[in-house]
C-alpha positions in Angstrom: 0.5 0.2 0.1 1.2 3.3 -1.1 0.2 6.7 0.7 -0.7 9.3 -1.6 -0.7 13.4 -0.5 -3.0 15.0 -2.7 -2.8 19.3 -2.9 -5.6 21.3 -4.2 -7.1 25.1 -5.0 -9.7 25.6 -2.8 -12.6 25.6 -5.7 -15.0 22.7 -6.1 -14.1 22.7 -10.1 -10.9 21.7 -9.0 -11.4 19.3 -6.4 -14.1 17.7 -8.1 -12.8 15.3 -10.5 -10.2 14.4 -7.9 -12.8 12.8 -5.6 -13.7 9.5 -7.9 -9.8 8.8 -8.7 -9.4 9.0 -4.7 -12.7 6.6 -4.0 -10.7 4.0 -6.8 -7.6 4.5 -5.3 -8.6 3.7 -1.9 -10.6 0.6 -3.0 -7.6 -0.8 -4.7 -5.9 -0.5 -0.8 -4.3 2.8 -1.2 -4.4 5.2 1.4 -5.0 8.8 0.4 -4.3 12.2 2.5 -6.0 15.4 1.1 -4.3 18.4 2.1 -7.6 21.4 2.1 -9.5 23.7 3.8 -11.7 22.6 6.8 -14.9 23.2 4.4 -13.9 20.2 2.5 -14.1 17.7 5.1 -17.7 15.7 4.5 -16.8 15.7 0.9 -13.4 14.4 1.1 -13.5 12.1 3.6 -17.1 10.7 1.7 -14.4 9.9 -0.9 -12.5 7.4 1.8 -9.8 9.9 1.8 -8.3 11.5 5.2 -8.4 15.5 5.3 -5.8 17.5 7.1 -7.3 20.8 7.5 -4.9 24.3 6.0 -6.0 27.8 6.9 -5.1 30.1 4.2 -5.9 33.8 4.0 -6.4 36.4 4.6 -4.6 38.1 1.4 -2.6 40.9 1.2 -3.7 43.9 -0.6 -6.5 41.9 -2.1 -10.4 42.6 -1.1 -11.8 39.5 0.7 -13.9 37.9 -2.0 -12.4 38.9 -4.8 -11.1 35.7 -6.6 -11.2 37.7 -10.3 -8.5 36.1 -12.7 -6.6 39.3 -12.3 -6.0 38.9 -8.6 -4.4 35.1 -9.6 -0.8 36.2 -9.3 -0.5 37.8 -6.1 -3.2 34.9 -4.5 -0.9 31.4 -5.8 2.6 33.9 -4.5 0.5 34.0 -0.8 -1.0 31.2 -1.0 2.3 29.4 -1.3 3.5 31.7 1.1 1.4 30.4 3.7 0.8 27.1 3.2 4.5 25.7 2.6 5.7 26.0 5.9 2.7 24.0 7.5 2.2 21.9 4.9 6.4 20.7 5.0 5.8 20.1 8.7 2.6 18.1 7.9 5.4 16.0 5.0 8.1 15.5 7.7 5.2 14.5 10.5 3.9 11.7 7.8 5.8 11.3 4.7 3.8 10.2 1.5 5.2 8.0 -1.1 3.8 10.4 -3.6 2.7 13.8 -4.0 -1.0 14.5 -6.1 -1.3 17.9 -6.7 -3.6 20.2 -9.1 -1.8 22.4 -11.6 -2.5 25.7 -9.9 -1.1 24.1 -6.1 2.4 25.9 -6.5 3.0 24.8 -2.7 2.8 21.1 -3.8 5.0 21.3 -6.3 7.6 23.6 -3.9 6.9 20.8 -1.5 8.1 17.8 -3.8 11.4 19.6 -4.3 12.1 20.8 -1.3 11.7 17.0 -0.1 12.3 15.0 -2.8 9.4 13.2 -3.4 7.9 12.0 -6.5 5.3 13.8 -7.7 2.1 13.6 -10.1 0.4 16.3 -11.2 -3.7 16.8 -12.3 -5.3 19.4 -14.9 -8.4 20.1 -14.4 -8.3 22.5 -16.7 -6.2 22.7 -20.4 -2.8 21.3 -20.7 0.5 22.8 -21.5 4.2 22.3 -21.4 7.3 23.7 -22.9 5.9 22.5 -26.4 2.4 23.1 -26.3 0.3 25.1 -25.0 -3.5 25.5 -25.5 -3.7 29.5 -25.8 -2.2 31.1 -29.1 -0.1 34.6 -28.8 -3.0 36.2 -30.1 -5.2 35.3 -26.9 -2.5 35.3 -24.1 -2.4 39.0 -24.1 -5.8 39.3 -22.9 -4.8 37.5 -19.6 -6.1 40.4 -17.3 -2.7 40.3 -15.1 -1.9 43.8 -13.9 1.9 43.9 -14.6 3.1 45.5 -11.6 1.1 42.8 -9.4 2.5 39.6 -11.8 6.3 40.9 -11.2 5.5 41.3 -7.8 4.4 37.7 -7.5 7.2 36.3 -9.5 9.7 38.8 -7.1 9.1 37.2 -4.2 8.4 33.1 -5.9 11.8 33.4 -7.1 13.0 34.6 -3.7 10.9 32.1 -2.1 13.0 29.2 -4.4 15.9 30.7 -3.6 15.6 30.0 0.3 15.0 26.7 -0.6 17.8 26.1 -2.4 15.4 25.6 -5.7 16.2 26.5 -9.0 14.4 29.7 -10.4 10.1 29.8 -10.5 7.1 32.1 -10.7 3.8 32.4 -11.5 3.9 32.1 -15.4 5.8 28.4 -14.8 3.1 26.9 -13.1 1.3 26.7 -16.7 4.0 25.0 -17.9 5.0 22.8 -15.7 4.9 19.2 -15.6 5.8 15.7 -13.9 7.0 12.2 -15.6 2.9 11.9 -15.5 0.4 14.6 -16.5 -3.6 13.3 -15.6 -5.9 15.4 -17.6 -9.2 16.0 -16.9 -10.6 16.0 -21.0 -10.3 13.5 -23.9 -7.7 14.6 -26.3 -9.7 15.3 -29.0 -11.0 18.7 -27.0 -7.4 19.4 -25.7 -6.1 22.6 -28.1 -3.1 20.9 -30.0 -3.5 17.8 -28.5 -0.9 15.5 -30.8 1.9 17.9 -29.6 1.7 15.9 -25.9 3.7 13.2 -25.4 2.6 9.9 -23.4 3.6 11.5 -20.0 0.5 13.4 -20.9 -2.5 11.1 -19.9 -6.0 12.4 -21.0 -9.0 10.5 -19.3 -11.6 12.8 -20.3 -14.2 13.4 -17.2 -13.6 11.6 -13.9 -17.2 10.7 -12.9 -18.3 8.3 -10.6 -21.3 6.0 -12.2 -23.1 6.2 -8.6 -25.0 9.1 -7.9 -25.5 10.7 -4.3 -29.5 10.9 -4.5 -28.7 14.7 -3.9 -31.9 16.4 -3.3 -34.2 13.9 -4.5 -37.1 16.3 -4.0 -36.0 18.6 -6.2 -35.6 15.8 -9.1 -39.0 15.2 -8.6 -40.3 18.4 -10.1 -38.8 17.8 -13.3 -41.8 17.3 -15.5 -41.9 16.1 -19.4 -41.6 19.3 -21.0 -38.0 20.1 -22.9 -35.4 20.9 -20.1 -33.4 24.0 -20.2 -30.6 24.0 -17.8 -29.2 26.9 -16.7 -25.6 27.7 -14.6 -23.4 30.0 -14.5 -20.9 28.5 -12.0 -20.0 29.4 -8.4 -17.1 32.3 -8.9 -17.7 34.2 -11.6 -21.1 35.2 -11.9 -21.4 39.3 -11.1 -23.8 39.9 -13.8 -26.4 37.6 -12.6 -28.7 39.5 -12.3 -28.7 41.3 -15.3 -28.4 37.8 -17.1 -30.9 36.0 -14.6 -33.5 39.6 -16.0 -33.0 38.1 -19.4 -33.2 34.9 -19.1 -36.7 35.4 -17.4 -37.9 37.2 -20.4 -36.6 34.6 -23.4 -37.4 31.6 -21.8 -41.2 32.9 -19.6 -44.3 31.2 -21.1 -42.4 28.9 -23.1 -42.5 25.0 -23.9 -39.0 25.1 -22.2 -39.0 24.2 -18.2 -35.7 26.0 -17.2 -33.4 24.7 -14.4 -31.5 27.6 -13.7 -29.3 27.2 -10.7 -27.0 30.5 -9.1 -24.5 29.4 -7.2 -22.1 30.2 -4.0 -22.1 33.7 -4.8 -25.1 34.5 -5.5 -27.3 36.3 -2.2 -27.5 39.5 -3.9 -29.9 38.1 -6.6 -32.9 39.3 -6.6 -35.6 36.5 -7.2 -39.2 38.6 -8.5 -41.8 37.6 -11.2 -40.3 33.9 -11.4 -42.1 32.5 -14.3 -43.9 29.6 -13.4 -41.7 27.4 -15.8 -38.5 27.9 -13.9 -37.2 25.9 -11.4 -34.4 27.9 -9.2 -31.9 26.9 -7.0 -28.8 28.1 -5.2 -27.2 24.4 -6.1 -28.7 21.5 -8.1 -27.4 18.2 -8.6 -25.6 18.8 -11.9 -25.0 15.2 -13.0 -28.7 14.5 -12.2 -30.1 17.6 -14.0 -27.4 17.3 -17.1 -29.3 13.7 -17.8 -32.7 15.0 -18.2 -31.4 18.5 -20.4 -31.7 19.1 -23.7 -30.1 22.7 -24.0 -27.1 23.9 -21.6 -26.3 27.3 -21.3 -23.1 27.7 -19.8 -20.4 29.7 -18.5 -17.9 27.3 -19.8 -16.0 25.9 -17.1 -14.3 22.9 -17.8 -16.1 20.6 -15.7 -19.5 21.8 -16.3 -18.6 21.6 -20.3 -17.0 17.9 -19.8 -20.1 16.7 -17.8 -22.5 18.5 -20.6 -20.9 16.6 -23.6 -20.8 13.6 -21.5 -24.3 13.5 -21.5 -24.7 14.6 -24.9 -25.9 18.0 -24.3 -25.6 21.0 -26.5 -23.8 23.6 -25.3 -24.4 27.1 -25.3 -21.6 29.2 -23.6 -21.3 32.2 -22.4 -17.7 32.9 -21.5 -16.4 34.6 -18.5 -13.0 34.4 -18.7 -10.0 33.9 -21.6 -9.6 30.1 -20.3 -13.8 29.8 -21.0 -13.1 31.9 -24.4 -10.9 29.3 -25.5 -13.2 26.8 -24.7 -16.3 27.8 -26.3 -14.4 28.2 -29.8 -13.6 24.8 -28.7 -17.6 23.5 -28.8 -18.2 26.0 -31.4 -14.6 24.1 -33.6 -16.0 21.2 -33.0 -19.4 21.5 -33.9 -20.9 21.0 -30.4 -22.5 24.0 -29.5 -22.6 27.8 -29.8 -20.5 30.8 -28.4 -22.5 33.9 -27.0 -20.2 37.6 -25.8 -21.7 38.6 -22.1 -21.4 42.1 -23.6 -23.5 42.5 -26.1 -26.3 39.4 -24.7 -29.5 40.3 -25.5 -32.9 38.6 -25.2 -33.3 38.2 -28.9 -29.4 36.3 -28.7 -30.5 33.7 -25.8 -33.9 32.9 -27.6 -32.4 32.3 -31.2 -29.1 30.7 -29.9 -31.3 28.0 -28.0 -33.6 27.6 -30.9 -31.0 26.9 -32.9 -29.3 24.0 -31.6 -32.6 22.6 -31.0 -33.1 22.4 -34.2 -30.0 21.8 -35.6 -30.1 18.3 -36.6 -26.2 18.0 -37.3 -25.1 18.5 -33.8 -26.7 15.0 -32.4 -24.0 13.4 -34.4 -21.1 15.3 -33.1 -22.3 15.2 -29.9 -22.8 11.1 -30.3 -19.2 11.1 -31.9 -17.7 13.2 -28.7 -19.9 10.7 -26.1 -17.6 8.0 -27.4 -14.1 9.8 -27.3 -15.5 10.2 -23.3 -16.0 7.3 -22.8 -12.9 5.5 -24.3 -10.6 8.1 -22.8 -11.2 6.4 -19.8 -12.2 8.3 -16.6 -11.3 7.9 -13.5 -10.3 4.1 -13.6 -7.6 5.2 -16.4 -5.9 7.7 -14.2 -5.5 5.3 -11.5 -4.9 2.6 -13.7 -1.9 5.1 -15.0 -0.7 6.2 -11.8 -0.7 2.6 -10.2 1.4 1.7 -13.1 3.7 5.3 -12.4 4.0 4.1 -8.8 5.6 0.5 -9.8 7.7 1.9 -12.0 9.2 4.2 -9.1 
């Protein structure tokens, strides 16, 4: 039995793909210790892992609750400064055989090198390396990283590297940093430039367990026989929800659609007034169960949501809110799996026409079925665990 130390970002979009992998590792006789904040305890323990709680924040110079991508460099640098000492203490007291980390967990990369513990990288977003990147130079300039803050974060990380006798490592290194094994939670065909990645990258597709948790069965009973439209803009980047919500009410009120709308965790400011009869609105819904019943999916283009929608053959109408999500929207259109809409120019009529178009486009279904087969053949969490155990056996 090997002991795996898992590290991840404080975001369900990054944690969720790892849960089925954790459960399968434990089922195969391995031990998993997950280092994450206390709010994830029940989720982590339900998957069969042990939680070692870490504490994050507050962040210097960043307003509380500001999770925009523009603050990412400083957040990553400050999280690394905060988490590295307690993480090193944990790992020295309880040495694992392997470290498994999400690609945004810089502190785990540092810990792996400081303690010479072999590591495996998980990527819940697009893969990247020194020779392949999902972002063209024409798109890369759109990353809204204030240069002064970016340079400040880089300088601090390079100083931290030097203090531990490590080669220079900065924020940009995170995107291209690789390990001997890199598990990517999307099929290779969906990865831009997928054929450029070598055998150290294993594209396993979405990591979904067949077992549903039965969450909110009373809610599911409200879904009737009407065509189902599912709408969700995720749990973080949804600051324009009120305007968007009002447009959805106007676009789909008194139509043939039954609309399930998931608000997310930062929606306390939303004013739910004059809700149409054909709308079901919740902060959270059992997304996998809802998608299985859906005919169309309006999404922000987060990788988890996109993969889950395509896994169930649902055409995606993507309203991206970040550069990475714009790239996903482009892939959706390029592969003929749905449409991309611009949030800045979005109107009621555009929303109505987009849903009507994907509902009536008979060419979508064969392409969606083909993508479903690609995802099923990618292997999911079982192939991820096969690759992990084969790698650890070689070590």
